[in-house]
N, C-alpha and C positions, 0 to 999 in steps of 0.2 A: 016362864019357860024360855029357854034360849032359842033364838031364831037364827038360822044360817042365812047369810046374805048371798045373793047370786054371785057366781065367780066373776062376772063382768064388773060388778060393783066393787068387789074386793080388788081386782086388778086396777081399776080406775083410782081407787083410794090410794093404792101403793104408789102409782105414778104421780099423783097430785099431792103427795105428802109434803107438807110445808117444811121450810127450813127449820122452824122452831121444833117441829115434831122430830125431824131427823137429828137435830142437835141434842134434844132431850134423850132420845133413844141411845145415841152414841155415848153421851156422858154417863147415863145410868149404867150402861153395860161396861164402860171403861172402869168404873169404880171397883169391879170385881175381877178385872183382868190385869195381869202384871205388866209393867212398863219394860220394854226391851230395847227401845231405841237408844242410840249413843249420841248422834248429832248429824246435822245435814251434811257436814263436810266429809262424813264417812259413807255417804250414799252416792252411788255412781250410776251414770247412764251406761248401759251395756251396748257397745257398738261392735258389729261384726262387719268386716270388709274383706275382700279378696286379698290374699297375701301380697300380691303385686302392688296393691294400693295402700298398704299399711304406712310406709314411709311418707308418701305424698299426703295422706290424711293427717298424720301427725304434724307435718310441717304446716299445713294449711290451718289446722285447728289452733295450734299454738300461736301462729302469726295473727290469727283473728282475735283471740282472747288473752294472749300472754300465758305465762306459766311455764311448766316444764314437764318432762316425761321421766318416769322411772326407767331403769334399764330394761330393755326388751329381753324376755326369756322365752324358751320353748318348753311347754309343759302340757300335761294332761289335766284338764280342769273339769272333766266330766266323769261320772262313775263308771262308764264303759270306755274301752280303748279309743283314743283320739289324740290328735296333736295340733297345737295351735301356738302361734306367737301370742304373748300376753304382755301388756304394759299398762300403766296408769298414767293418764294425762291429767295433771292437776293445774287448774287455772283459778284465778280469783273469783270466777263466776260459775264454776261447775267442774265436776270431775267425770272423766270417761274411763271405763274399763274397756280396753281395746283388744279385740281378738281377730287374728288372721289365721283361720283354720287351714292347716295343710292337708287334713283329711276331711271326709264327709262329717257334717255336724250331727251328732246323735240327737234324737228327739228327746225332750222338747226344747233343747237349747237353741238359742237364736230368736226365740219368740218372747223371751222375758225382756222387759223394758228397763228395769233398774235392779241394782243390787243394794240391799239395806244391811248395814252392820248391826248385829244384835249382841246383847250382853251375854246371852246364854242360849245355845241352839235348842236344847230340849225344852226350855221354858217357852221359847218363841214358837216352836212347833205346836205346843199345847195351846198357846194363846191364839195362834192363827186358826186352828181348828175350832176353838171355842167361839171365835168371831165369825165363823161361817165360811172360812176359806178352805179350799181343797189343797192337799199336799200332792203335787204332781210328781215330784222327785223327793224321795225320802232322804234325810241327811246322809252325806257321804264325805269322806276325807278328801282334802286337796293338799297341795304341797305346804300350805301355811295355816290350815285350819279345817273348817267344815263348811259345807254348803247344802242348800236345799232349794227347791223351787215350789212356790205356792201360787194358787190362782184365786183371785177375788171373784165374787159374784159378778157376772157380766163378761167373764173371760179375760181378765187382765192378769198377766203373769208377772211375778216378782221373784227375784232370787234373794234369799237371805243368807248371810254368811257370818262366820265367827272366826276370829284369828287366835291362834295359840298365844302369840305375843301381841297384846293390844297395840294398835297403831296410835300415832299422835300427829294429827294434822292441824294446820292453822284454820281458823274459821274463814268462811267465804266472805268476800267483799259484798257480794249480793247472792242470796240463796236462789238457786235455779228452780224452775217450775216443772214438776212432773205433769205432763199433759195426757189425760186419759179420755178416750171417747167411749161413751156408754149409751146403750139403748134406753129409751124411755121406760120400758118395762122393768129393766134391771137396775135403774139408777138408785132407787131407794135402798135396795138390798146391798148394792156396792157401798154407798155412803155409810150405812149403818155398820157394815162389816169393817170398813177401813177405819172409821172413827174408833171403834172398840179396840182394834189392834194397835193403832197408832197413839191413842189417847189424845187425838187431835180435836180441833174445834172448827166449825164452819165460820169463816170470816165474811163471806158474802154468798148470797143465793139469789141470782138474778133470773127471774123466769122469762124475761124478754130481753136478753142480751142482744146487742147489734149483730145481725147476721154477717156483716162484713168480716167478722172475726173467724168465720168458717167458710169464707168465700162466697157467701150468698147475701149480697148487699141489700136486697129487697125483703129479706126475711128476718125473723128473730129465732132464738133458741134459748135453752136454759143453761146457765153457767154457774157452777158451784165451786167456790174456792175454799180449800181446807189448809190449815197450817198445823204442824206438829213437830216433835223433835226429829222426825224423819225429814222435815223440810216442807216445801210448798207443793200442793197438788191442785190442779184445776181439772174438774170433771166437765166435759162437754157432752151434754145430754141432747142427742139429735135423732133425727129419723134415718140417719145413715146416708142421706143424699148429699155426699160431700165431693166437691170438685177437687181434683189433684192440686196440691199435695196435702190438703187438710186430712188429718187422721194418720198420716204417715210420719209426722214428726213425733219425737219422743219427749223432747225437753224444750223449754223456753228459757233463754238466757237473758238476764237483765244487765244492760250495759249503761254506761254514763251518757254516751253520745252514739245514737244509732247510726247516723250517717258516717261518722268517722270509723265505726266498727265495720260497716259494710264496705267502705273503701279499702280497709285492710284485707277484708275477706276476698274481695274481687282481685286484689293484687296477688293473693296467694292461691288463685285458681278456684275459688268458690263461686258457684253460680247462684244468682238471686232469682228465685222462682216466683216470689210475690214481692213486688216493689213496696216500699214503705207506705203505710197508711196509718191514720189516726183513729182510735176508738177509745172514748172515755179519757182516762189519764195516761194512755199509752200510745206510743208510736211503735209500730211492729213491722216486721218483714219475715219472709221465709227463705231459707237458703239450702243449697245442696252442696255438701262437701265431697271431695274426691273419695270414691269408694262407695257412694250411695247414701251416706248419712244425711238425713233431712232434719233441720232444726228451725225453731222460731227464735228470733232475736228481738228484744224490745228495750225501750228506754221509757222512763216515766216522765211525763211532761211537767209534773209537779216538783221534780228535783232540779 
């Protein structure tokens, strides 16, 4: 006879699910889910800044990381009427889709963290739903293809897009890190869903990662790192007691020399919010770009 476990025990089991269990669940599910990723160099961080700050942000971001910008255009990139400047900042360590809205920003745009290029929009939507994601914005046409916005368990929004003419970008020198903060209750559901959709794998699951990485030097937290064709993702599983600016950053950028990069950033008008510190194999810092974009920058001490 099947016995039902108390809800409290089921919840605890979900929270404490081991990395092996998560990986197995994700791998098993992924085997029946189509792969829709193209490559990390086609996945961007979505950055929204006031129109008056667009040029200053572009100059400071490129001065910090190198690279170039596409030509700025004014377009409607939402399914309802709106107007924004739009351009792509392509650097060796990460790409930004930059928007400077001239009108009010329609809901839920502005809350998505990243944009993922997919091979087929219809297939990707079906795969997202099958993986347990919600579709917040159904597919709609934009000037160069189609877009949609999906939400993972835990409330993480991602825009997926498809281009009529497939783009061709050079691989990154270093793949950036999508940094996601998740509650303890929803972490298992998020990881399982993301693994199924991305066909990714867990590369590390540290239940007692150093708290200095989230601004709490005397504590520990759980850190899960995932890699897939969409790129790198780090899930920060916390109780939500986060000092500023932790949780506000969207992306972590890997550079060869942290101190040299920070010097370039400061010269370009970037503010250092968290001075460099070392944790494990990383030296890290947090910065604020003109226009309000917050980012983590790190270098690997083993390199």
